[in-house]
C-alpha positions, 0 to 999 in steps of 0.5 A, a space after each residue: 487650460 491656458 488660464 491654469 498654465 498662466 497660474 502655474 507660472 505665477 506659482 512657480 516664478 521662483 523655481 529658476 533664477 537668472 535670465 531665460 534664453 529659450 521658450 518652447 511651446 510643445 508637447 501637444 499641439 500649441 498651434 491650435 491656440 488662438 492668437 489671444 491665448 498665445 499672447 497671454 502665455 508669452 506676455 506672462 512669461 515676459 512679465 514674470 521672468 527675465 527673458 533675454 533680448 533675441 530669446 529663441 521662441 519655438 512653436 510646434 505645429 503640424 502642417 495642417 495648422 499652417 496658413 498665412 493667418 496663423 503664421 502672421 499671428 505667431 510672428 506677432 506674438 513673438 515666435 521666431 522659430 517653428 518646429 513642423 511635424 512633417 514625418 514623411 513626404 509619402 502619403 502612404 507613410 503618412 496614412 500608416 502613421 495616422 497623420 492628419 496631413 498629406 504630402 501636399 500640405 506638408 510642402 505647402 506648410 514649408 513654403 508658407 512659413 518661409 514666405 512669412 519670414 520664418 527662417 529658423 525652421 526645424 522639421 521632423 522625419 520618422 524613419 524605419 516604418 514598414 511602408 517606407 522604402 529606402 528610396 522614399 526615405 532618401 526622397 524625404 531627406 532631399 525634399 527638406 534639403 531642397 526646401 532649405 530647411 536648416 535644422 532637421 530632427 529624425 527619429 526611428 519609429 518606436 512601438 510603445 507597449 499597450 498602444 493601438 500600434 503595438 496591438 495591431 502589430 501583435 495581431 499581425 494586422 500591421 507589419 512589425 518594425 524592422 531593426 535592419 531597415 532602421 540602421 540602414 535608413 540612419 546610415 543614409 540620413 547621416 551620410 546625406 546630411 554630412 554631404 549637405 554640410 549639416 552638423 550631426 550635433 546630437 543623435 537625432 538632430 542635424 543643423 547647418 552652422 548657427 542653426 542648432 536648437 538652443 532650447 534642446 541644447 540646454 537640456 543636453 548641457 544640464 541647464 535648469 528649466 521650468 515646465 508648465 502644463 500637464 505632464 511637464 517636467 522641471 529641472 533646477 540642477 539638483 532635483 526634478 519635478 513633473 506634473 500630473 499627466 491627467 488634465 482634469 486633476 491638473 486643472 483642479 490642483 492649479 485652480 486650488 493653488 497647488 500643482 499636482 505632481 511629484 519631485 525627485 531629489 537626484 543623488 550624485 550618482 543619478 546626476 552622473 548618470 544623466 550627464 553620461 546619457 545626455 552628453 554621449 549623444 552630442 557632438 562634444 561627447 563626455 568630458 572625462 575631465 568634467 567627471 573627474 572635477 565634479 564626481 571625483 578621480 575614482 568615477 573618472 577611472 571607473 568610466 574609463 575602465 567601463 568604456 574600453 570595450 567600446 573603444 576596442 570595438 570602434 564604437 567610441 573614440 577617446 580624443 582630447 579627453 572626451 569620449 564620443 561616439 563614432 558613426 557605428 556607435 550612434 545607433 547603439 547610443 543607449 546600450 553604450 550609455 547604460 554600460 557606462 552608468 554607475 550602478 
């Protein structure tokens, strides 16, 4: 797989132009890679692309993969940011989510990472699970704050159709998700992190000043990006490509010199809808002037007409010629964005 990813990088080296500002190793469990494998991938990217000095290089990792040896190796390979999948500091919650680590390992992982010199750390938490009380959710948040984590990503538990979790809930073997609890947890989260000085700069992401994820911010700003590996997506401003998810077919294709996948040329209408969807989720919001300059006066007028009901019910603020979600609107972001799409 590592050889195939490296070969794909060579095949796609002309897909994006200009300097590379961020590298993100994720979408799986890259912390299982040996240092030699990680070195091979990162050194290839430096050979093929112009990587800017001080580029943000993030590695996704699970707490049970973190120890002094792995941390030293990642640092030596050039990784300067860790994304740790904590999910919860309650063992009952972790067991319900079928996670491999326990609360003690999660705490130790953070401590080891900081002792190894990783200051730029983001941690994930999941809220709204049936086993997670309001009191424990507050403890989870406070534990990360007390540990000095500068970036926190929080996601409401979602049950995907046809998954094992979906089947167990349908069979009444597990309790279903409670939307009211999720809304309550989101309110607790936003209030607590605001008090701690965090910017709520995207629906699910919170950062102390200077610690926003540069990589994820690029997605929300519509910058081109190149994805490598099975299921990876790429975007160059006008088209989107995505690789086949099947590992065997991906390996066979890349070995033969072709990358199995699909491509979609985005229409102006699709580009506008993507801009609305991503920008509305951010602290900066949707620039009506940008819509006017890029997609025309009629689209800006259509957008302002469509958003009036959300302004009236105080879910959206119109300020400085921008549309921004307020606290109540953030929990309804997807529905509001859909209302604003050009269909």
